C-alpha positions as CSV (number, residue, x, y, z in Angstrom):
1,X,0.0,0.0,0.0
2,X,2.9,2.4,0.6
3,X,3.7,2.8,-3.1
4,X,0.1,3.5,-3.9
5,X,-0.2,6.2,-1.2
6,X,3.1,7.7,-2.4
7,X,1.8,8.1,-5.9
8,X,-1.5,9.4,-4.5
9,X,0.4,12.1,-2.6
10,X,2.4,13.1,-5.6
11,X,-0.7,13.5,-7.7
12,X,-2.6,15.4,-5.0
13,X,0.2,17.9,-4.5
14,X,0.4,19.3,-8.0
15,X,-1.9,21.6,-9.9
16,X,-2.0,21.9,-13.7
17,X,1.0,21.1,-15.9
18,X,4.3,20.5,-14.1
19,X,7.3,22.7,-14.9
20,X,10.2,21.0,-16.7
21,X,12.7,19.7,-14.3
22,X,10.1,18.6,-11.7
23,X,11.1,15.5,-9.8
24,X,9.2,13.2,-7.4
25,X,11.3,12.0,-4.5
26,X,10.0,9.4,-2.0
27,X,11.4,9.7,1.5
28,X,10.5,7.4,4.5
29,X,9.4,8.1,8.0
30,X,9.2,5.4,10.7
31,X,5.5,5.7,11.5
32,X,2.4,7.8,11.3
33,X,3.5,10.0,14.2
34,X,6.7,10.9,12.2
35,X,4.5,11.7,9.2
36,X,2.4,14.0,11.2
37,X,5.4,15.7,12.7
38,X,6.8,16.3,9.2
39,X,3.4,17.7,8.0
40,X,3.4,20.1,11.0
41,X,6.9,21.3,10.2
42,X,6.0,21.9,6.6
43,X,2.9,23.8,7.8
44,X,5.0,25.9,10.3
45,X,7.4,26.7,7.5
46,X,4.6,27.8,5.1
47,X,5.4,25.0,2.6
48,X,2.3,24.0,0.7
49,X,1.7,20.2,1.0
50,X,-1.1,17.7,1.1
51,X,-1.6,15.0,3.8
52,X,-3.1,11.8,2.4
53,X,-5.3,9.9,4.9
54,X,-6.8,6.5,4.4
55,X,-10.6,6.6,4.5
56,X,-11.2,2.9,4.8
57,X,-10.8,0.3,7.5
58,X,-8.5,-0.9,9.1
59,X,-6.5,2.4,8.6
60,X,-9.6,4.7,8.8
61,X,-8.3,8.3,9.2
62,X,-4.6,7.3,9.4
63,X,-2.1,9.6,7.7
64,X,-0.4,7.5,5.0
65,X,1.7,10.0,2.9
66,X,2.5,13.7,2.5
67,X,3.0,15.3,-0.9
68,X,4.8,18.6,-1.2
69,X,3.7,20.9,-4.0
70,X,6.4,21.5,-6.6
71,X,8.5,24.6,-5.9
72,X,11.8,26.0,-7.0
73,X,12.7,26.7,-3.3
74,X,14.1,23.3,-2.6
75,X,16.4,24.5,0.1
76,X,13.6,25.1,2.5
77,X,12.2,21.6,1.9
78,X,15.7,20.0,2.2
79,X,16.2,21.6,5.6
80,X,13.1,19.7,6.9
81,X,13.7,16.4,5.1
82,X,17.5,15.9,4.9
83,X,17.3,13.4,7.8
84,X,14.8,11.2,6.1
85,X,16.0,8.1,4.1
86,X,15.4,7.9,0.4
87,X,13.0,5.1,-0.6
88,X,14.3,3.1,-3.5
């Protein structure tokens, strides 16, 4: 399910045609609490993002992924995510 939610977050966090040079990068967090902490840090930094929650049982309402809207200001995002491992 992780891959599907990652793709869902990428799709939900973009509007209209993507600029050339836009990349999707998947990073991991250890659990839902880590995901919610990341979302709060993005919120506090004013970085547009979308939290994807699962509407169905058994994960009803659980945060599953976060998508960050494309931006040219990658340094601000990198400051908040540089400690997260890349998912390959």
